[in-house]
N, C-alpha and C positions, 0 to 999 in steps of 0.2 A: 353142647356134642354138633348140633347140627348148625350153629355159626361155623364152627371149624371146618366141617365138611361143604359150608358154601364157600370159605376162604379156597380151600384145596381147590375145589371146582372152578372158581374164578382164577386161581393161579395157572390153572392148565388151559383155560380159554385164553388167557393172555399169552402163554407160552405159544399156544397152537396161531394165534392172531400174530405174533411177532416171525415164527417161523414162514408162515405164509407171506408174510410181507416182504420178508429177504428172499423169498423166492420170486415173487412176482416182480420185486427189483432186479435178481439177478437174470429172470427173463427178458426185462424190456433192457438191459443193459446200464441202468443206472445206479451200480454199484460204486460209491466212491471211495471204496477202500479203504482201508488204514483203519486210524482213530477216529476220523468224524463219524463212520457208519458204526463205532462199536459203541462211541459216544453217545449219538441220537438215539441208538439200540437203548445203552444203560437208562438215558431219561425217559424213555418211552416205558420201559418196563419199572421204574420208579414212580412214575404218572399213574400206571395202570396200576400198580399196587396199591397207591394211597387212593385211589378211587375203590378199589375192590374193599378197604378196611372200612370206607365211609358207605357204600350200600353195599346192600346184602340179597338185592334180585338178580334173578340168572336172565341173559337175554333169551327170547323164545328161538326155538330151532328154526321156525318160518321163515325168520328175517334172516339169519344166518344162512338159507340156502338161497334166499332171493339174493343177497349180498355175493355170494357166490358165483351165481347164477350171471348178475350185471359185472362181476369182475372177469369171466369167461367171455361176454358178449364184448366188453371194451378190450380185452385180450384177441379176438377173433378180429375187430373190427381196425385193429392197430397194426396186425399183421401185414407183411410186405404184399404177399400174394392174394388178400381179400377181395382189393376193386379191382386194381390195376397192376400190372408186373411190368415194372421197367426192364428187365430181363428181355421178357418173352418182346416187348414192344421193341427195342433194338434189335432182336434177331429178326421178327418182320420186316423191321424196315429191311435189313441184309437181302432178306430172303426176295421181298416185294423188289425191291430196285433191281437185284439178280434176274430177277424174270421179264420185269419191263427192259432192260438192256437185252435181253438175248431173245425176246419176242420183236424189239423194235428194229433189230440186225436181222432176223431171220425171213418178217414178214412186214411189207413195207409201209401201209396203212394203217391198218387195224392190229398189228404186231403189241402194241405197247398194252393195249386192252386185254389180249388172248394172254401174255405173260404175266400180267396182273391176276387175272382169271384162273388160270392155271396155278401159279402159285398158292394162291388162297385156297382153290378146290384142293390141292395136295395137302396141303397143312389141316385144313377140317377133316380130310380124309385119316391122316396118321396121327394126329393128336387126340388124348382122350379127353381132356379138360377143355372147358368151354372159354375160349379168347376171341370173344368178338369183340368188345372194346380195344384191344390191344392189336388185333388185327387191321379191324376198321380205320383205327388212329393212324398205323402204319402205312396202309393206302392212301388216305387223303393227304399225307404228309407227302410220300413218294410221287402221289400223283400231281401234286400242287407244285412242288421241284421240279417235276418232268416238264409241266407245261411250262413253266418261267424259262427253264435251259434251253426247251426247244423252241420257244416262241419269243426269246429275246428282243427281237426287233419290235415285236407288236407291245410287247410289255415295257419297251422304253419309249414309246409313240404316245403313251399315255392310258392304254388300257390294261394296265398292268392289274387291275382289280379281275376285271373280265378272265381274263387270261387265268388267274390263280383260280377264280370261281368254276370254273370248267374243269381245270385240272383236279380241283379237289372232288367237283362231283363226279368226273369219271373214275377218280381212284377208290371214292365211298363206295359208289355200285358195282366196279368188278370186282373189288375186295369182298363186299357183303354177299354178292349174289354166289360168288365162286366158294366162299367159306360155308355158305349157308349150302350148297348142293353138297360139298365135301361132308359135312356132319350127316345129311341127311342119307347119304349112300353109306356112310360109315354106321350110322344106329340101323339101317335095314339087313347090313352085312354081319353085324353083331347080335342080331334080335333072335332067340332060338322060335323054331319052326313047331308050330305044335303036332 
């Protein structure tokens, strides 16, 4: 009687494992569809059925919890927005580029820096998610490209690396400072007063 209950428990565990595997594959977009996936699922269920008849020990529940937490960690690590969002990066490149252009056309000398600072401050003030990596990458990209475009003669004369380094440094500092103070003001405005 106990052998039969062990077999039933293991077959349910196998079915749960197959369902979890199918769900993870569909979440990751790795379903091959059609006969290949059903054939591999059939092979997996046949193999697990053979193993369940040969062994009669159960898997401890602590291992299952550890495996599921590992899967969750891998899934969160593989998600598109976990570390770097390309959409946010391209949006920030466009916004910072527009701010740099607007600042450079209205204020002659320091307008570009003020434009980057202003856009980064506004983004920090208006967004709820932390986007330091995307914003500073966009600031350095726009700063470097702007420096090369506005100082093309110096860049062509042999000072290309210096011109790019100055543009990247200015873009990095301006975007980082502006975003930091925008987030700081947002935190101060959204915090409850005791």
